[in-house]
C-alpha positions in Angstrom: 0.0 0.0 0.0 1.2 3.5 -0.8 1.4 6.3 1.7 -0.1 9.3 -0.1 -0.3 11.8 2.8 1.5 15.0 1.8 1.4 14.1 -1.9 -0.8 15.3 -4.8 -3.9 13.1 -5.0 -3.7 11.0 -8.2 -6.1 12.4 -10.8 -8.5 10.3 -12.8 -11.3 10.4 -15.3 -13.9 7.6 -15.4 -17.6 6.7 -15.8 -19.7 7.6 -12.8 -23.2 7.9 -11.5 -23.8 11.4 -10.1 -25.8 12.2 -7.0 -28.8 13.0 -9.1 -28.7 9.6 -10.8 -27.2 10.8 -14.1 -24.6 8.5 -15.7 -21.6 10.4 -17.1 -18.5 9.1 -18.9 -16.1 11.9 -18.0 -16.1 12.3 -14.3 -12.8 13.9 -13.4 -11.5 14.2 -9.8 -9.5 17.5 -10.1 -12.3 19.3 -11.9 -14.9 18.1 -9.4 -12.7 19.2 -6.5 -11.5 22.5 -7.9 -11.5 24.9 -4.9 -13.0 22.2 -2.6 -11.9 19.7 -0.1 -12.5 16.1 -1.0 -13.4 12.8 0.7 -12.4 10.0 -1.6 -14.2 6.9 -0.3 -13.2 3.4 -1.6 -15.2 0.3 -0.8 -14.8 -3.3 -2.0 -18.0 -4.0 -4.1 -21.6 -3.1 -4.7 -24.3 -5.5 -3.3 -22.1 -6.8 -0.5 -22.5 -6.6 3.3 -20.6 -4.0 5.3 -20.4 -1.7 2.3 -24.0 -0.5 2.2 -23.8 0.5 5.9 -20.8 2.7 5.2 -22.1 4.2 2.0 -25.5 5.2 3.5 -23.8 6.4 6.7 -21.6 8.7 4.7 -24.5 9.9 2.6 -26.2 11.0 5.9 -23.2 13.2 6.6 -22.9 14.7 3.1 -24.6 17.9 4.1 -22.3 18.4 7.1 -19.3 17.9 4.8 -20.8 20.2 2.1 -21.0 22.9 4.8 -17.2 22.4 5.1 -16.8 22.9 1.4 -16.1 19.2 1.0 -17.2 16.9 -1.8 -17.7 13.2 -1.2 -16.8 10.7 -4.0 -17.3 7.0 -3.8 -15.2 4.5 -5.8 -15.3 0.7 -6.3 -14.3 -1.7 -9.0 -17.9 -2.1 -10.1 -19.3 -0.6 -13.4 -21.4 2.5 -13.5 -24.3 0.3 -14.5 -24.0 -1.7 -11.3 -23.7 1.6 -9.3 -26.9 2.7 -11.0 -28.7 -0.5 -10.1 -27.3 -0.3 -6.5 -28.7 3.2 -6.1 -32.0 2.1 -7.5 -32.4 -0.8 -5.1 -33.9 0.2 -1.7 -32.1 -0.4 1.5 -34.9 -2.8 2.5 -33.8 -5.0 -0.5 -30.0 -4.8 0.0 -29.3 -1.6 -1.9 -28.3 1.9 -0.9 -31.1 4.0 -2.4 -30.3 7.5 -3.9 -27.2 8.4 -2.0 -26.1 12.1 -2.1 -22.7 11.8 -3.8 -21.2 10.4 -7.0 -20.2 6.7 -7.3 -17.2 6.2 -9.7 -16.6 3.1 -11.7 -13.1 1.6 -11.5 -13.5 -1.4 -13.8 -9.9 -1.5 -14.9 -8.7 -1.0 -11.3 -6.5 1.9 -12.4 -7.8 4.2 -9.7 -7.4 1.7 -6.9 -3.9 0.9 -8.1 -3.0 4.6 -8.3 -4.1 5.0 -4.6 -2.3 1.8 -3.6 -5.4 0.0 -2.2 -6.1 -2.8 -4.7 -6.0 -6.1 -2.9 -3.2 -8.3 -4.3 -2.3 -11.2 -2.0 -1.7 -11.0 1.8 -3.8 -12.4 4.6 -6.7 -10.1 4.7 -10.4 -11.0 4.4 -10.6 -9.3 1.0 -10.7 -11.3 -2.3 -7.9 -10.3 -4.7 -8.6 -7.5 -7.1 -11.2 -5.4 -5.1 -10.6 -2.0 -3.5 -9.8 -2.0 0.2 -12.0 -0.1 2.6 -10.0 3.1 2.3 -10.7 6.8 2.9 -8.6 9.8 1.7 -9.1 13.4 2.8 -7.8 15.9 0.2 -7.3 19.5 0.9 -8.4 22.5 -1.4 -5.0 22.4 -3.1 -5.4 18.7 -4.1 -3.0 17.3 -1.5 -3.8 14.2 0.5 -3.9 15.1 4.2 -5.4 11.9 5.7 -5.7 8.3 4.7 -7.1 5.2 6.6 -7.5 1.6 5.5 -9.6 -1.0 7.2 -9.8 -4.8 6.7 -13.0 -6.0 5.1 -15.0 -6.9 8.2 -14.4 -3.5 9.9 -16.7 -0.7 9.0 -15.5 2.9 9.2 -16.8 5.6 11.5 -18.2 8.4 9.3 -18.3 10.9 12.1 -14.6 10.5 12.2 -14.4 11.6 8.5 -16.2 14.8 9.4 -14.0 15.3 12.4 -10.8 15.0 10.4 -12.0 17.6 7.9 -12.9 19.9 10.7 -9.5 19.4 12.3 -7.7 20.0 9.1 -9.5 23.3 8.5 -9.0 24.3 12.1 -5.3 23.9 11.7 -5.2 25.7 8.4 -7.2 28.6 9.9 -5.6 28.9 13.3 -2.1 27.4 12.9 -2.7 25.2 16.0 -2.4 21.5 16.1 -5.3 19.3 17.1 -4.7 16.9 20.1 -6.1 13.3 20.5 -9.9 13.4 20.6 -10.1 17.0 19.4 -13.5 18.2 18.4 -14.7 21.5 16.9 -15.8 22.8 20.3 -12.3 22.4 21.7 -9.1 24.4 21.2 -5.8 23.3 19.8 -2.3 24.4 20.8 0.9 25.7 19.2 3.1 22.9 17.9 6.0 23.7 20.2 7.5 22.2 23.3 5.9 25.0 25.4 2.6 24.5 23.7 2.4 20.8 24.3 3.6 21.2 27.9 0.9 23.7 28.7 -1.8 21.5 27.1 -0.7 18.4 28.8 -0.6 20.2 32.2 -4.3 20.9 32.0 -5.5 17.9 29.9 -3.4 14.8 30.3 -5.7 13.2 32.8 -8.7 13.5 30.5 -7.1 12.0 27.4 
């Protein structure tokens, strides 16, 4: 797996199903994210088991992320036709319904490979060839600032995705680092020896 934090997010153009259900053949990452933050959300396959819980949970947080000038984009190795069918199958019948962000097709696996999260051997629960359960947070300059990868049985916490974007923007605005468990109602501190000493003096017992 590649570590992309601090690097330019690999660009791509592919087929996709947009949030309004329209199928397009030229969905482009950099054009979509121009001037925005991004949450690039890989999952193994449509019509599977943990995946719909994550996809719908993230859809429920799309408005909160949009308020942070952040665009969510889902990607799997399925075709745009399968994405379309998945969106048009209700949650009661194993689908995801009309989720509020685009789903990108990665049929040739080139996007998954560019992000270093295509399964190829190893002792995980994933079958070879699928995308891992991976999330990348991209800043407004197109730089990856956060990535996380879970094994197949372990669903992600979508509130944590929102928190990471909030923390990134807090740091950019205030120049203060965000300690363990930071939330938007808390302060950070200066990234210096004096700053961490003062913070730990008051907060170490509550971490």
